Each structure stands twice: as structure tokens, then as C-alpha cells.
C-alpha positions in Angstrom: 3.3 6.7 14.3 6.0 8.9 14.3 5.9 12.4 12.9 7.9 13.5 10.1 10.2 16.4 10.3 11.2 19.0 7.5 12.2 17.4 4.4 15.6 16.8 4.4 16.0 18.9 1.3 15.3 22.0 3.0 18.9 22.0 4.2 17.9 20.8 7.7 19.2 17.8 9.7 17.3 14.6 8.9 16.0 14.1 12.4 13.5 11.1 10.8 12.9 8.1 12.9 12.6 6.0 9.9 14.3 5.0 7.1 12.7 6.0 3.7 12.8 4.1 0.8 12.6 6.0 -2.6 10.0 4.5 -4.8 7.4 5.0 -6.8 4.5 3.5 -5.8 0.8 4.9 -6.9 -0.5 6.7 -4.8 -4.3 7.7 -4.4 -5.6 10.4 -1.2 -9.0 11.5 -0.1 -9.6 14.7 2.0 -11.2 12.9 5.3 -14.3 14.8 5.4 -17.6 13.4 5.3 -19.0 12.8 3.2 -16.1 11.0 1.8 -15.3 12.0 -2.1 -15.6 9.5 -4.9 -12.7 10.7 -6.5 -9.3 11.3 -5.2 -7.8 14.9 -4.3 -4.3 13.4 -5.3 -3.9 10.4 -7.9 -0.1 10.5 -7.7 3.3 8.4 -7.0 5.2 8.2 -4.3 8.9 10.1 -4.0 10.2 8.0 -1.1 8.0 5.9 1.7 8.4 4.6 5.5 7.1 2.6 8.3 6.3 6.5 9.4 5.4 8.4 6.5 6.0 9.2 2.8 6.5 12.1 0.2 4.4 12.9 -2.6 4.0 15.5 -5.6 1.3 17.1 -5.7 0.0 20.1 -8.4 -0.7 22.8 -5.4 -0.3 22.7 -1.7 -2.7 21.7 0.9 -2.6 23.2 4.6 -0.5 21.7 7.0 -2.3 19.4 8.9 -4.9 18.5 6.5 -6.1 15.0 7.0 -6.1 12.2 4.5 -7.3 8.8 3.8 -4.5 7.4 1.7 -4.3 4.2 -0.5 -0.6 3.1 -1.7 -0.2 -0.1 -4.1 2.9 -1.7 -3.3 3.5 -4.9 -5.6 4.7 -7.9 -3.1 4.0 -5.8 0.2 2.2 -9.3 1.2 5.6 -10.8 1.1 6.9 -8.4 4.4 3.2 -9.4 6.3 2.9 -11.4 9.2 1.9 -15.6 7.8 -2.1 -14.2 8.0 -1.7 -12.3 5.0 0.7 -14.5 2.9 -2.1 -16.3 1.8 -2.8 -13.3 -0.4 0.2 -13.3 -3.0 -1.6 -11.7 -5.9 0.2 -8.3 -6.6 -2.5 -6.7 -8.1 -4.3 -6.1 -4.8 -1.5 -5.2 -2.1 -2.7 -1.9 -0.5 -0.9 0.3 2.2 -3.9 2.6 4.1 -4.0 5.1 6.5 -4.7 8.2 7.6 -2.5 10.6 7.3 -1.7 14.4 7.6 0.2 16.6 5.7 3.6 17.5 7.6 5.2 19.8 5.1 5.0 21.2 2.1 7.4 23.0 -0.6 7.4 24.4 -4.0 9.6 21.5 -6.5 9.6 22.5 -10.0 6.4 24.2 -11.1 4.6 21.1 -8.6 4.5 20.5 -5.0 6.1 18.2 -2.6 3.9 16.9 0.6 5.6 15.3 3.2 2.3 12.9 4.6 3.0 11.7 8.3 0.9 8.5 9.0 -1.3 9.2 12.1 -3.7 6.0 12.0 -2.7 2.7 10.2 -2.9 -1.3 11.0 0.1 -1.8 12.7 0.7 -5.3 10.9 0.6 -3.4 7.3 2.7 -0.5 8.8 5.6 -3.5 10.1 5.3 -5.3 6.6 6.3 -1.6 4.8 8.9 -1.4 7.8 10.1 -4.8 6.8 10.2 -4.1 2.7 12.0 -0.5 3.3 14.6 -2.2 5.8 15.0 -5.3 3.2 15.7 -2.9 0.5 18.7 -1.0 2.8 20.1 -4.5 3.5 20.2 -5.6 -0.4 21.9 -2.3 -1.3 24.6 -2.7 1.0 25.3 -6.0 0.3 24.9 -5.3 -3.3 26.4 -1.5 -3.6 23.6 -0.7 -5.5 20.7 2.0 -4.7 17.9 1.2 -2.7 
């Protein structure tokens, strides 16, 4: 998976490899350490998502490079998956799971924005996320609306 560059809000040139879709999907993250904790370290919503990473809001910063097991609930994700996964069209249980690491962190209104870079994920599901993002931007262009 591609590494994320610094956030575009930093005033730096956007060098990201993938389009980022600004959508609030439910995200749970647990530190990737043994034993795996039952309770999530983060239970939040995404600010944006792409095939290569996502941005979330947190109450406190996490050290750069911290590895997390993340679960993102994305309704209708299976609509963008290969034929095998289309058998499971129920919105209730469509999740994207990956191993991610903290690529950047910055203060934002009393909280922190964390940029998570996916370092290991099922390639078919990552492709489905990418198709979802591309479809949203394609629809945005054709309708003139925000993604």
C-alpha cells in the first residue's frame, strides 16, 4: 500500500497517490500488540478515505509509526467488490479491515487529526474501496455536486 504524504491542510503540496473521499465512516482501531486489546484504542469516524489510507479524529496524538488494526464500516462496499463478495449484499456487516500505521498527526480544534497509511490489507477489498472512491468522484463530476 502507498504511504501517505503530509496532510494537504498543512499547506504542503498534495502528493498523494490516491483520491481521498471525504466521508464519515465508523472506524475502530486497536494497537497491533500482543495480546490484542478487546476495547478499541479509537472509536471514531473517518474524515476521508482512499485505497491507501484514511484520516481520523482522535482525542490525543499517537506516535508516528504506531501500527493499528483498523476496522472501517462502509455500507454498500460489496457493491464495488468482485463477484464472490456480492453474495453478501447486507449493509450491516460490510467492513474494510487493514493494518495501518500513523503517518502524520496534527492538532485540530482541541483534538488531533491522524493520517493512517494502510500497510497491509486484502487487495480485493482495497480495490473495492478504490472503486467506491472513484465512483463517488465520477458521480460528483457528472452532477456538479460534492463527493
